[in-house]
Structure formats: C-alpha cells, structure tokens
FINUDO-856953 format. One record per residue (C-alpha): residue in three letters; x, y, z; residue number from 1. Coordinates in pm, whole numbers, plus 50000, padded with zeros to 5 digits. Example, Ala and Ser with C-alpha at 12.3 -4.5 7.8 and 13.67 -1.06 7.14 Angstrom:
2
{"ala", {51230, 49550, 50780}, 1}
{"ser", {51367, 49894, 50714}, 2}
This chain:
452
{"met", {74999, 55659, 71728}, 1}
{"ser", {75265, 55817, 71908}, 2}
{"glu", {75616, 55831, 71806}, 3}
{"asp", {75776, 55691, 72103}, 4}
{"lys", {75580, 55383, 72112}, 5}
{"gln", {75756, 55049, 72042}, 6}
{"lys", {75647, 54860, 71748}, 7}
{"leu", {75497, 54497, 71786}, 8}
{"leu", {75399, 54285, 71497}, 9}
{"ile", {75131, 54004, 71575}, 10}
{"val", {75144, 53710, 71313}, 11}
{"glu", {74800, 53529, 71378}, 12}
{"asp", {74566, 53368, 71152}, 13}
{"asp", {74286, 53347, 71404}, 14}
{"leu", {74116, 53693, 71354}, 15}
{"gly", {73957, 53688, 71677}, 16}
{"leu", {74245, 53617, 71879}, 17}
{"gln", {74413, 53884, 71642}, 18}
{"lys", {74188, 54143, 71783}, 19}
{"gln", {74214, 54080, 72124}, 20}
{"leu", {74562, 54060, 72151}, 21}
{"lys", {74622, 54417, 71979}, 22}
{"trp", {74352, 54529, 72217}, 23}
{"ser", {74572, 54396, 72505}, 24}
{"tyr", {74899, 54581, 72372}, 25}
{"glu", {74731, 54938, 72439}, 26}
{"asp", {75121, 55021, 72512}, 27}
{"phe", {75272, 54930, 72213}, 28}
{"glu", {75205, 55048, 71839}, 29}
{"val", {75031, 54732, 71711}, 30}
{"phe", {75067, 54537, 71384}, 31}
{"cys", {74884, 54254, 71254}, 32}
{"ala", {74945, 54012, 70963}, 33}
{"ser", {74741, 53699, 70912}, 34}
{"asp", {74991, 53477, 70672}, 35}
{"arg", {75393, 53507, 70609}, 36}
{"gln", {75381, 53734, 70289}, 37}
{"glu", {75171, 53998, 70484}, 38}
{"ala", {75433, 53960, 70805}, 39}
{"met", {75707, 53992, 70587}, 40}
{"ala", {75592, 54304, 70419}, 41}
{"leu", {75514, 54468, 70752}, 42}
{"leu", {75838, 54375, 70851}, 43}
{"arg", {76006, 54556, 70595}, 44}
{"ser", {75798, 54863, 70636}, 45}
{"glu", {75776, 54896, 70986}, 46}
{"glu", {76132, 54721, 71110}, 47}
{"pro", {75913, 54639, 71436}, 48}
{"asp", {76143, 54502, 71719}, 49}
{"val", {75945, 54228, 71833}, 50}
{"val", {75709, 53963, 71712}, 51}
{"thr", {75473, 53727, 71838}, 52}
{"leu", {75441, 53450, 71563}, 53}
{"asp", {75172, 53170, 71542}, 54}
{"leu", {75359, 52854, 71377}, 55}
{"gly", {75007, 52709, 71263}, 56}
{"leu", {74966, 52989, 70944}, 57}
{"pro", {74799, 52908, 70646}, 58}
{"pro", {74821, 52710, 70394}, 59}
{"asp", {74938, 52473, 70671}, 60}
{"pro", {74676, 52600, 70970}, 61}
{"asp", {74721, 52234, 71155}, 62}
{"gly", {75098, 52220, 71119}, 63}
{"val", {75423, 52424, 71190}, 64}
{"ser", {75600, 52396, 70870}, 65}
{"glu", {75458, 52748, 70709}, 66}
{"gly", {75533, 52912, 71077}, 67}
{"phe", {75907, 52774, 71065}, 68}
{"ala", {75930, 52947, 70714}, 69}
{"ala", {75799, 53270, 70825}, 70}
{"leu", {76055, 53251, 71143}, 71}
{"asp", {76350, 53180, 70895}, 72}
{"glu", {76254, 53457, 70616}, 73}
{"met", {76234, 53693, 70915}, 74}
{"leu", {76538, 53625, 71084}, 75}
{"lys", {76715, 53637, 70761}, 76}
{"leu", {76570, 53994, 70686}, 77}
{"lys", {76595, 54139, 71053}, 78}
{"pro", {76849, 53893, 71257}, 79}
{"asp", {76761, 54121, 71544}, 80}
{"thr", {76405, 54110, 71592}, 81}
{"lys", {76292, 53902, 71906}, 82}
{"val", {76058, 53651, 71780}, 83}
{"ile", {75791, 53493, 71991}, 84}
{"val", {75673, 53202, 71867}, 85}
{"ala", {75340, 53021, 71991}, 86}
{"ser", {75224, 52663, 71892}, 87}
{"gly", {74957, 52439, 72019}, 88}
{"his", {75126, 52158, 71803}, 89}
{"gly", {75351, 51913, 71984}, 90}
{"ala", {75459, 52205, 72200}, 91}
{"arg", {75757, 52095, 72353}, 92}
{"glu", {75899, 51949, 72018}, 93}
{"ser", {75834, 52292, 71844}, 94}
{"ala", {75957, 52491, 72126}, 95}
{"leu", {76291, 52343, 72094}, 96}
{"lys", {76322, 52355, 71744}, 97}
{"ala", {76187, 52707, 71751}, 98}
{"ile", {76456, 52822, 71968}, 99}
{"ser", {76726, 52614, 71786}, 100}
{"ala", {76626, 52790, 71469}, 101}
{"gly", {76666, 53130, 71649}, 102}
{"ala", {76340, 53254, 71795}, 103}
{"trp", {76390, 53449, 72125}, 104}
{"asp", {76092, 53292, 72344}, 105}
{"phe", {75838, 53048, 72291}, 106}
{"tyr", {75466, 52990, 72466}, 107}
{"gln", {75219, 52732, 72414}, 108}
{"lys", {74868, 52756, 72320}, 109}
{"pro", {74591, 52852, 72425}, 110}
{"val", {74724, 53192, 72490}, 111}
{"asp", {74732, 53349, 72837}, 112}
{"ile", {74752, 53715, 72797}, 113}
{"asp", {74913, 53825, 73115}, 114}
{"glu", {75229, 53573, 73064}, 115}
{"leu", {75232, 53636, 72694}, 116}
{"his", {75250, 54028, 72765}, 117}
{"leu", {75505, 53969, 73034}, 118}
{"ile", {75713, 53772, 72747}, 119}
{"val", {75669, 54038, 72537}, 120}
{"gln", {75778, 54352, 72747}, 121}
{"arg", {76093, 54139, 72842}, 122}
{"ala", {76186, 54110, 72465}, 123}
{"phe", {76132, 54496, 72436}, 124}
{"his", {76350, 54558, 72726}, 125}
{"val", {76615, 54341, 72638}, 126}
{"arg", {76617, 54485, 72279}, 127}
{"gln", {76647, 54850, 72424}, 128}
{"leu", {76960, 54696, 72617}, 129}
{"glu", {77119, 54595, 72271}, 130}
{"leu", {77058, 54873, 72134}, 131}
{"gln", {77241, 55083, 72400}, 132}
{"asn", {77505, 54810, 72417}, 133}
{"glu", {77519, 54865, 72012}, 134}
{"lys", {77569, 55262, 72075}, 135}
{"ala", {77825, 55214, 72337}, 136}
{"gln", {78019, 55004, 72098}, 137}
{"ala", {78017, 55225, 71798}, 138}
{"pro", {78267, 55554, 71789}, 139}
{"asp", {78112, 55877, 71931}, 140}
{"gln", {77801, 55746, 72044}, 141}
{"gly", {77599, 55617, 72343}, 142}
{"gly", {77698, 55849, 72638}, 143}
{"glu", {77978, 56101, 72689}, 144}
{"met", {78362, 56073, 72784}, 145}
{"leu", {78379, 56365, 73031}, 146}
{"leu", {78650, 56507, 73219}, 147}
{"gly", {78879, 56288, 72991}, 148}
{"ser", {78795, 55956, 73128}, 149}
{"ile", {78426, 55934, 73286}, 150}
{"ile", {78173, 55744, 73046}, 151}
{"thr", {77816, 55814, 73127}, 152}
{"ala", {77509, 55864, 72972}, 153}
{"ser", {77324, 55922, 73308}, 154}
{"pro", {77137, 56258, 73411}, 155}
{"glu", {77246, 56222, 73753}, 156}
{"met", {77611, 56143, 73659}, 157}
{"leu", {77622, 56428, 73382}, 158}
{"lys", {77520, 56705, 73668}, 159}
{"val", {77787, 56577, 73873}, 160}
{"ala", {78056, 56596, 73608}, 161}
{"arg", {77962, 56953, 73491}, 162}
{"thr", {77974, 57061, 73854}, 163}
{"val", {78310, 56927, 73874}, 164}
{"glu", {78393, 57078, 73511}, 165}
{"arg", {78269, 57436, 73642}, 166}
{"val", {78471, 57448, 74015}, 167}
{"ala", {78792, 57307, 73810}, 168}
{"thr", {78901, 57637, 73693}, 169}
{"thr", {78844, 57780, 74048}, 170}
{"gly", {79080, 57747, 74361}, 171}
{"val", {78806, 57641, 74568}, 172}
{"ser", {78881, 57296, 74780}, 173}
{"val", {78623, 57052, 74652}, 174}
{"met", {78478, 56739, 74886}, 175}
{"leu", {78365, 56469, 74678}, 176}
{"leu", {78131, 56258, 74889}, 177}
{"gly", {78022, 55867, 74782}, 178}
{"ala", {78026, 55498, 74832}, 179}
{"ser", {78368, 55290, 74766}, 180}
{"gly", {78358, 55224, 74383}, 181}
{"thr", {78202, 55532, 74275}, 182}
{"gly", {78482, 55685, 74103}, 183}
{"lys", {78590, 55946, 74362}, 184}
{"glu", {78941, 55943, 74220}, 185}
{"leu", {78867, 55931, 73880}, 186}
{"leu", {78675, 56261, 73927}, 187}
{"ala", {78943, 56416, 74115}, 188}
{"arg", {79208, 56350, 73848}, 189}
{"gly", {78935, 56489, 73604}, 190}
{"leu", {78942, 56815, 73776}, 191}
{"his", {79293, 56819, 73821}, 192}
{"asp", {79344, 56810, 73443}, 193}
{"ala", {79065, 57051, 73389}, 194}
{"ser", {79244, 57308, 73603}, 195}
{"asp", {79518, 57549, 73537}, 196}
{"arg", {79769, 57328, 73752}, 197}
{"ser", {79702, 57061, 73497}, 198}
{"asp", {80084, 57082, 73421}, 199}
{"his", {80172, 56992, 73770}, 200}
{"pro", {80167, 56696, 74025}, 201}
{"phe", {79821, 56503, 74088}, 202}
{"val", {79905, 56323, 74427}, 203}
{"ala", {79672, 56094, 74589}, 204}
{"ile", {79699, 55967, 74919}, 205}
{"asn", {79420, 55720, 75088}, 206}
{"cys", {79425, 55838, 75432}, 207}
{"gly", {79229, 55494, 75540}, 208}
{"ala", {79487, 55259, 75397}, 209}
{"ile", {79787, 55422, 75586}, 210}
{"pro", {79871, 55314, 75968}, 211}
{"glu", {79831, 55639, 76191}, 212}
{"asn", {80174, 55644, 76332}, 213}
{"leu", {80284, 55681, 75973}, 214}
{"leu", {80009, 55874, 75796}, 215}
{"glu", {80176, 56243, 75948}, 216}
{"ser", {80510, 56155, 75781}, 217}
{"glu", {80339, 56076, 75464}, 218}
{"leu", {80163, 56398, 75445}, 219}
{"phe", {80428, 56628, 75591}, 220}
{"gly", {80758, 56466, 75558}, 221}
{"tyr", {81067, 56442, 75775}, 222}
{"glu", {81408, 56528, 75817}, 223}
{"lys", {81696, 56315, 75864}, 224}
{"gly", {81725, 56162, 76229}, 225}
{"ala", {81360, 56279, 76304}, 226}
{"phe", {81282, 55939, 76433}, 227}
{"thr", {81446, 55576, 76403}, 228}
{"gly", {81456, 55497, 76083}, 229}
{"ala", {81486, 55837, 75933}, 230}
{"val", {81819, 55775, 75740}, 231}
{"lys", {81735, 56111, 75486}, 232}
{"thr", {81549, 56395, 75430}, 233}
{"thr", {81213, 56272, 75300}, 234}
{"glu", {80930, 56521, 75122}, 235}
{"gly", {80570, 56448, 75229}, 236}
{"lys", {80275, 56409, 74999}, 237}
{"ile", {80177, 56788, 75072}, 238}
{"glu", {80536, 56903, 74932}, 239}
{"ile", {80536, 56658, 74660}, 240}
{"ala", {80245, 56848, 74502}, 241}
{"asn", {80356, 57175, 74526}, 242}
{"gly", {80158, 57380, 74202}, 243}
{"gly", {79918, 57069, 74166}, 244}
{"thr", {79667, 56906, 74338}, 245}
{"leu", {79633, 56697, 74667}, 246}
{"phe", {79385, 56460, 74674}, 247}
{"leu", {79307, 56314, 75003}, 248}
{"asp", {79098, 55995, 74989}, 249}
{"glu", {78921, 55868, 75289}, 250}
{"val", {78980, 56208, 75471}, 251}
{"gly", {78744, 56110, 75750}, 252}
{"asp", {78995, 55836, 75857}, 253}
{"ile", {79205, 56115, 75930}, 254}
{"pro", {79307, 56116, 76345}, 255}
{"met", {79193, 56417, 76563}, 256}
{"pro", {79579, 56513, 76614}, 257}
{"leu", {79667, 56505, 76261}, 258}
{"gln", {79332, 56697, 76173}, 259}
{"val", {79481, 57011, 76351}, 260}
{"lys", {79804, 57006, 76171}, 261}
{"leu", {79642, 56933, 75852}, 262}
{"leu", {79413, 57285, 75930}, 263}
{"arg", {79731, 57468, 76029}, 264}
{"phe", {79842, 57394, 75671}, 265}
{"leu", {79544, 57498, 75483}, 266}
{"gln", {79509, 57816, 75660}, 267}
{"glu", {79897, 57915, 75681}, 268}
{"arg", {79972, 57750, 75319}, 269}
{"glu", {80326, 57620, 75479}, 270}
{"ile", {80420, 57306, 75628}, 271}
{"glu", {80686, 57187, 75865}, 272}
{"arg", {80868, 56841, 75805}, 273}
{"ile", {80868, 56588, 76153}, 274}
{"gly", {81194, 56677, 76302}, 275}
{"gly", {81202, 57021, 76121}, 276}
{"arg", {81185, 57384, 76233}, 277}
{"lys", {81186, 57560, 75897}, 278}
{"ala", {80834, 57650, 75760}, 279}
{"ile", {80841, 57544, 75378}, 280}
{"pro", {80570, 57723, 75160}, 281}
{"val", {80338, 57487, 74970}, 282}
{"asp", {80093, 57628, 74706}, 283}
{"val", {79882, 57321, 74643}, 284}
{"arg", {79514, 57266, 74568}, 285}
{"val", {79313, 57022, 74800}, 286}
{"val", {79063, 56800, 74675}, 287}
{"cys", {78914, 56519, 74946}, 288}
{"ala", {78689, 56250, 74924}, 289}
{"thr", {78515, 56015, 75173}, 290}
{"his", {78219, 55749, 75179}, 291}
{"arg", {78138, 55840, 75579}, 292}
{"asn", {77925, 56089, 75690}, 293}
{"leu", {78126, 56365, 75806}, 294}
{"asn", {77829, 56581, 75967}, 295}
{"gln", {77770, 56240, 76213}, 296}
{"met", {78117, 56266, 76260}, 297}
{"ile", {78153, 56635, 76337}, 298}
{"ala", {77842, 56553, 76580}, 299}
{"ala", {78038, 56332, 76755}, 300}
{"gln", {78315, 56513, 76779}, 301}
{"glu", {78515, 56297, 76557}, 302}
{"phe", {78588, 56540, 76284}, 303}
{"arg", {78660, 56887, 76351}, 304}
{"asp", {78383, 57132, 76183}, 305}
{"asp", {78647, 57425, 76123}, 306}
{"leu", {78867, 57169, 75924}, 307}
{"tyr", {78531, 57042, 75708}, 308}
{"tyr", {78433, 57403, 75629}, 309}
{"arg", {78817, 57467, 75486}, 310}
{"leu", {78772, 57131, 75260}, 311}
{"ala", {78455, 57145, 75146}, 312}
{"glu", {78421, 57471, 74992}, 313}
{"val", {78237, 57269, 74712}, 314}
{"thr", {78058, 56953, 74817}, 315}
{"val", {77986, 56714, 74562}, 316}
{"asn", {77754, 56396, 74618}, 317}
{"ile", {77854, 56133, 74363}, 318}
{"pro", {77549, 55850, 74264}, 319}
{"ala", {77594, 55505, 74340}, 320}
{"leu", {77583, 55291, 74042}, 321}
{"ser", {77232, 55184, 74079}, 322}
{"glu", {77108, 55497, 74056}, 323}
{"arg", {77291, 55601, 73734}, 324}
{"thr", {77016, 55533, 73470}, 325}
{"gly", {77139, 55327, 73188}, 326}
{"asp", {77545, 55355, 73306}, 327}
{"ser", {77566, 54971, 73410}, 328}
{"val", {77518, 54837, 73057}, 329}
{"leu", {77743, 55141, 72918}, 330}
{"leu", {78024, 55086, 73148}, 331}
{"ala", {78000, 54673, 73114}, 332}
{"lys", {78058, 54769, 72736}, 333}
{"his", {78325, 54958, 72786}, 334}
{"phe", {78502, 54719, 73024}, 335}
{"leu", {78423, 54411, 72796}, 336}
{"asn", {78556, 54601, 72514}, 337}
{"arg", {78907, 54691, 72689}, 338}
{"phe", {78922, 54326, 72873}, 339}
{"ala", {78893, 54109, 72591}, 340}
{"ala", {79138, 54288, 72400}, 341}
{"glu", {79375, 54243, 72685}, 342}
{"met", {79295, 53877, 72802}, 343}
{"asn", {79042, 53724, 72556}, 344}
{"pro", {79020, 53844, 72207}, 345}
{"ser", {78719, 53581, 72093}, 346}
{"val", {78492, 53763, 72331}, 347}
{"lys", {78312, 54007, 72126}, 348}
{"gly", {78018, 54096, 72318}, 349}
{"phe", {77730, 54001, 72566}, 350}
{"ala", {77442, 53766, 72560}, 351}
{"ser", {77072, 53906, 72561}, 352}
{"ala", {77039, 53768, 72925}, 353}
{"ala", {77340, 53842, 73060}, 354}
{"leu", {77308, 54247, 72950}, 355}
{"thr", {76924, 54211, 73130}, 356}
{"ala", {77117, 54072, 73435}, 357}
{"ile", {77384, 54381, 73410}, 358}
{"asp", {77065, 54610, 73400}, 359}
{"gln", {76889, 54434, 73720}, 360}
{"trp", {77178, 54376, 73947}, 361}
{"asn", {77195, 54625, 74211}, 362}
{"trp", {77587, 54666, 74230}, 363}
{"pro", {77641, 54719, 74586}, 364}
{"gly", {78051, 54758, 74498}, 365}
{"asn", {77945, 55014, 74264}, 366}
{"val", {78163, 55060, 73939}, 367}
{"arg", {78442, 54871, 74074}, 368}
{"glu", {78242, 54562, 74137}, 369}
{"leu", {78118, 54631, 73768}, 370}
{"glu", {78441, 54649, 73673}, 371}
{"asn", {78602, 54326, 73839}, 372}
{"arg", {78297, 54098, 73765}, 373}
{"ile", {78323, 54212, 73385}, 374}
{"lys", {78695, 54118, 73389}, 375}
{"arg", {78664, 53777, 73528}, 376}
{"ala", {78367, 53712, 73310}, 377}
{"val", {78551, 53809, 72978}, 378}
{"ile", {78833, 53567, 73131}, 379}
{"met", {78642, 53274, 73178}, 380}
{"ala", {78413, 53301, 72884}, 381}
{"asp", {78443, 53005, 72657}, 382}
{"gly", {78234, 53142, 72375}, 383}
{"lys", {78200, 53472, 72206}, 384}
{"phe", {77927, 53623, 72451}, 385}
{"val", {77984, 53687, 72809}, 386}
{"thr", {77663, 53484, 72991}, 387}
{"val", {77483, 53528, 73270}, 388}
{"glu", {77667, 53205, 73409}, 389}
{"asp", {77977, 53391, 73340}, 390}
{"leu", {77921, 53684, 73534}, 391}
{"glu", {77828, 53450, 73867}, 392}
{"phe", {77557, 53693, 74001}, 393}
{"gly", {77412, 53385, 74199}, 394}
{"glu", {77754, 53325, 74406}, 395}
{"asp", {77643, 53507, 74719}, 396}
{"glu", {77291, 53355, 74722}, 397}
{"glu", {77403, 53038, 74852}, 398}
{"glu", {77147, 52882, 75080}, 399}
{"leu", {77236, 52909, 75430}, 400}
{"pro", {77287, 52576, 75648}, 401}
{"leu", {76986, 52457, 75876}, 402}
{"asn", {77206, 52429, 76187}, 403}
{"leu", {77177, 52797, 76359}, 404}
{"lys", {77546, 52797, 76442}, 405}
{"ala", {77681, 52723, 76118}, 406}
{"ala", {77435, 52958, 75978}, 407}
{"arg", {77564, 53242, 76220}, 408}
{"glu", {77899, 53155, 76107}, 409}
{"ala", {77804, 53170, 75734}, 410}
{"ala", {77685, 53510, 75723}, 411}
{"asp", {77982, 53631, 75950}, 412}
{"arg", {78196, 53500, 75689}, 413}
{"lys", {78002, 53673, 75428}, 414}
{"ala", {77961, 53990, 75583}, 415}
{"ile", {78351, 54008, 75647}, 416}
{"lys", {78446, 53916, 75329}, 417}
{"arg", {78221, 54222, 75201}, 418}
{"ala", {78348, 54475, 75444}, 419}
{"ile", {78716, 54376, 75361}, 420}
{"ala", {78619, 54420, 74960}, 421}
{"arg", {78440, 54731, 74986}, 422}
{"thr", {78737, 54871, 75215}, 423}
{"glu", {78998, 54730, 74997}, 424}
{"gly", {79173, 54555, 75282}, 425}
{"asn", {79123, 54839, 75552}, 426}
{"ile", {79090, 54668, 75911}, 427}
{"ser", {79011, 54968, 76054}, 428}
{"ser", {78749, 55099, 75751}, 429}
{"ala", {78608, 54726, 75756}, 430}
{"ala", {78559, 54726, 76139}, 431}
{"lys", {78356, 55068, 76130}, 432}
{"leu", {78147, 54933, 75854}, 433}
{"leu", {78071, 54615, 76071}, 434}
{"gly", {78008, 54802, 76379}, 435}
{"ile", {78269, 54623, 76584}, 436}
{"ser", {78628, 54725, 76717}, 437}
{"arg", {78949, 54653, 76537}, 438}
{"pro", {79058, 54398, 76774}, 439}
{"thr", {78694, 54209, 76769}, 440}
{"leu", {78759, 54182, 76378}, 441}
{"tyr", {79102, 54062, 76385}, 442}
{"asp", {78955, 53775, 76626}, 443}
{"leu", {78695, 53683, 76376}, 444}
{"leu", {78956, 53658, 76099}, 445}
{"lys", {79148, 53447, 76267}, 446}
{"gln", {78902, 53243, 76398}, 447}
{"tyr", {78740, 53200, 76045}, 448}
{"glu", {79074, 53177, 75853}, 449}
{"leu", {78985, 53438, 75671}, 450}
{"gln", {79277, 53695, 75476}, 451}
{"ala", {79233, 54060, 75557}, 452}
C-alpha cells in the first residue's frame, strides 16, 4: 500500500459487508476487524485516524453493549480517533448515546455505501485540519515565519515572501499588488526590515484615506504661512522617511496633478515643501501598494505610465487568502492564541466543525476579515472551543424579503456595508468599488441611515 494513503479501520462482524466496504474504500489503506479484540489490536499497531464501528459486535451481535464497550476503549486509547458508529438497533437512542460518548458521527443500517463514504471522507478532512492545527500550535512547526512577521505554509505565499526577500537588499522600487486585507503593509514592513535601511524610519501613508486637498501637504510638508492654518513649518512624510523606506498604500488613488510632483521627486530625489523655494535632497526607498488595476487606469489616462514604471521596477502579486493553500486554518490558530491570551484565556482552540468551516470559507475580506472574525469569536465564545456559531458565518446569508422594493434596499445596504468595510471607511474608494459616484454614495448613506 502507498504510504501516502490514509488509514481506515472497519469494525464489522458481517464478513460480506466487511468485504463490500473494503472494496469501496480504495482511496484509503483499509484494515478490517470482526470483534473488539481485533479492533483494539489494529488500533494500537496501525493507529488509523478514522474508524467505522458496528455497535452489534459478538458476543452481543443483536445488541449494542459490545459496540459501546469498543467505542469507550478506542477513545481512551486514542482520543483523537474519528469513530463513526453504525447500528440498526434503536437507531435514534443509540445515536444520541454514541455521540454523547464521544463518537464523531452516526449512521443507521442498512448501510448506504455512498452516504457512508461521504461521512468517512469528511472525517479524514477534519482530522487533517486538526493535525495542521496542532502543528500551528507547536513551536517551530506548522508553517514558516517569514520577513519577521508573515506566517504561512502555502507555496503561493512562500514564493511571494522569497521574492520580497531577494529584492529587499537592492534599491529598486517595489509595487505590491493585491486585494484589500492581503497583508501589503506587512510585506512592505518586512521588506524594510530585511534591507540595509532597517535602522532608519519606515513611514507609511494611505493615499486613499486622506482627502485630495490634504495629501500634497502630508507627502511634501509645508512652510510656515504657506496657507491658512500653516502656523509652523512641517516636514512631510517623504522628508520624515529620509534614509529609510516610504510606503505609499493605495497609490492608485493619488490625483493626477500630484502624480506629476511625485514623479519629479522620484527623478530628482529632492522635494520642495508647499510654500517653499529651497530644494531639499531626500534619500528614500519607495514601496507602493494598490488593489486597483493600474494598467486599466493608465489606459483610461487616470494614472501616468511614466510614474508607474518608476514605482514598479519590481511588481509582486499577492494572492488572496482563498488562494493560499492551508493558510486560513494556520492563521486562524495564530490569531486565536493571540486573542485568547489577551481577552478570553478560557478559550483553548477550535471545535472540529469550526476548523472545517474556516477551511471552506472563501474569505472575501482576506486576512483582515479572518483576524476580525476570530477576534470576535474568541470574545463571544462561552466554552473552551470556538464553535461555528461563534464564527457567525451565516450572518450574511439571511433570506431577502419577498417585497421587491425591500429586497433591493436590503441588497443595497449589504453591498454598501461590504464596500465600506473593504475600503476601511474611505468613501471615494467605496464609491469606485460600487461603480457609483461619491455624491450618490453619500445620498444612499443618508437614505439608509448608514454610518461611513
């Protein structure tokens, strides 16, 4: 048998059914036992992760006493085993008793092979998630810590981190492309820390979160008296970052007139404050990020192509969390450990069903959504383990009202809330995401009495 195959133990005294079940599980390495003694011997020697257990075992084939004795003995020997029990005797009562005794699932005889196969596959999947979870908890296991703070086990993200590490020691400008919440600033900080500028400032500015009329003064600074309210000379972010790294997040939101001034700085490596006449030399490494398609913006003449080539000497595409194999579970465990220590020490881990749900969720808001959802779940959890209910995955799937006007309003509210959450309250970015103008979004916020 292939060493890669997962081990399944079938405990069944009907030799015909035993043979039929073994034949149907060709995806697994299957072991068969006809009684409790054989089952326990195989459990010790082979350590299967999943067991199907017929409760009607000899010497009590017409009852369930021997089956329950086997279940109890199995879970005492190997508590992490997923035991799926079967019985035709008082099915409902046996099911309740089996689940309360620690069985993972229950199915009623006569056996539906296809249905049982699905249950077995799900049990193996959950066990794999638990094993990943255990690795994530253990020190120096379960993924790598890259660039100082990025936790990942996915080949997709490992490739990104290795690229960032390679360019960190060069002086090239780096453009990080990815959806909101994928960790662009974390990568930028990691790049700075791995560079020869790490002893100098790392200065970040979110170009999409600052009103257009203030962004220039934030970047370039201003002289005293340059405009009303300029009561003292103030350095801009570029000047503050001298010797270090300047991170321009959401660079696609920089207005065209300011793009010209930024291009001049990148070409000349000097700036002039607003209201100033003296050129100030600045040595800064620039790293940018955006979730927008800059090539489309260049085609629409909304972003300068010469500025793009200055900013994007190296381009790094960051995958969404849904594209990072295994990382949702790995990161969920990391966040749980952190938030439990801070806010709810009684929480020790995730229920098996919660891990399955985390693995299957699409995470439209990426790592930021995962972090926020785990934080809320840890706070709200009543027991030792975070459950599916604590994660509240179903909250966005409420049935829309039958009335068409009300349905449209509900859909509008949902889309607006999601856009504002995705853009962290930035109205201009949210409006672009929704495909409407900023005044229209303000009108909708007022109409639906929503907070930005």
